[in-house]
C-alpha positions as CSV (number, residue, x, y, z in Angstrom):
1,M,-59.9,62.2,153.3
2,P,-58.6,64.1,156.4
3,T,-56.0,62.5,158.6
4,T,-56.9,62.0,162.2
5,I,-54.6,63.9,164.4
6,R,-53.2,61.9,167.3
7,R,-51.5,63.2,170.4
8,T,-48.2,62.1,168.8
9,D,-48.8,64.5,165.9
10,A,-47.9,67.6,168.0
11,P,-45.8,69.1,165.2
12,V,-48.8,68.9,162.8
13,V,-51.0,70.6,165.4
14,H,-48.4,73.3,166.1
15,A,-47.7,73.9,162.4
16,T,-51.5,74.2,161.7
17,D,-51.8,76.7,164.6
18,R,-48.9,78.7,163.3
19,L,-50.4,79.0,159.8
20,A,-53.9,79.7,161.2
21,S,-52.5,82.7,163.1
22,S,-50.6,84.1,160.1
23,S,-51.1,87.6,159.0
24,H,-51.4,86.3,155.4
25,H,-55.1,85.4,155.0
26,F,-54.5,82.7,152.4
27,L,-52.0,80.8,154.7
28,R,-54.8,80.3,157.2
29,H,-56.3,77.8,154.8
30,V,-53.2,75.7,154.1
31,E,-53.5,72.1,155.3
32,C,-50.7,70.3,157.2
33,R,-50.4,66.5,157.4
34,A,-47.7,64.2,158.6
35,G,-46.2,62.5,155.5
36,S,-43.8,59.6,155.4
37,D,-41.0,62.0,154.4
38,G,-41.9,65.0,156.5
39,L,-44.6,67.6,157.0
40,L,-46.9,67.9,154.0
41,L,-48.3,71.3,153.0
42,E,-51.4,71.3,150.7
43,G,-53.8,73.9,149.4
44,K,-54.0,76.9,147.2
45,V,-52.3,80.3,147.4
46,P,-52.7,83.3,145.0
47,T,-49.0,83.9,144.4
48,Y,-45.8,82.0,144.2
49,F,-44.4,84.3,146.9
50,L,-46.7,82.9,149.6
51,K,-45.4,79.4,149.2
52,Q,-42.1,80.3,150.9
53,P,-43.6,82.0,154.0
54,A,-45.8,79.0,154.5
55,Q,-42.8,76.7,154.5
56,S,-40.8,79.0,156.7
57,L,-43.5,79.2,159.3
58,V,-43.8,75.4,159.7
59,L,-40.1,74.8,159.6
60,S,-39.8,76.8,162.7
61,V,-42.0,74.3,164.6
62,D,-40.1,71.9,166.9
63,G,-40.2,68.4,165.5
64,V,-40.5,69.5,161.8
65,D,-37.3,68.7,160.0
66,R,-38.5,68.5,156.4
67,V,-41.4,70.1,154.6
68,I,-43.0,68.8,151.4
69,N,-44.5,71.9,149.9
70,R,-47.4,70.9,147.6
71,L,-49.1,74.3,147.6
72,V,-50.5,75.2,144.2
73,V,-50.5,78.8,142.9
74,V,-53.9,79.8,141.6
75,N,-54.6,83.3,140.3
76,P,-57.9,85.1,141.0
77,Y,-59.4,83.6,137.9
78,G,-58.8,80.0,139.1
79,V,-56.0,79.2,136.7
80,S,-53.3,77.1,138.3
81,S,-49.6,77.5,137.7
82,D,-49.5,73.7,137.3
83,A,-51.8,73.9,134.2
84,T,-50.4,72.6,131.0
85,V,-51.1,74.1,127.6
């Protein structure tokens, strides 16, 4: 269920805008939410190496002190890096 963005959620809005304007296509679809411990990133990216740029982009937003990076790496075949054998 999407979180309603309030005027006080400016860091979430700015972080979302920063990801939406990224040169990395897949980062444009990452979701940001305010969590109890910091800014929460959720979604799927095709490589592990895109997790760090997403986190770096939102950490540069005023008011974001901590990021909980819950991005899942999914290859083109839809197999998650979190899958267990």
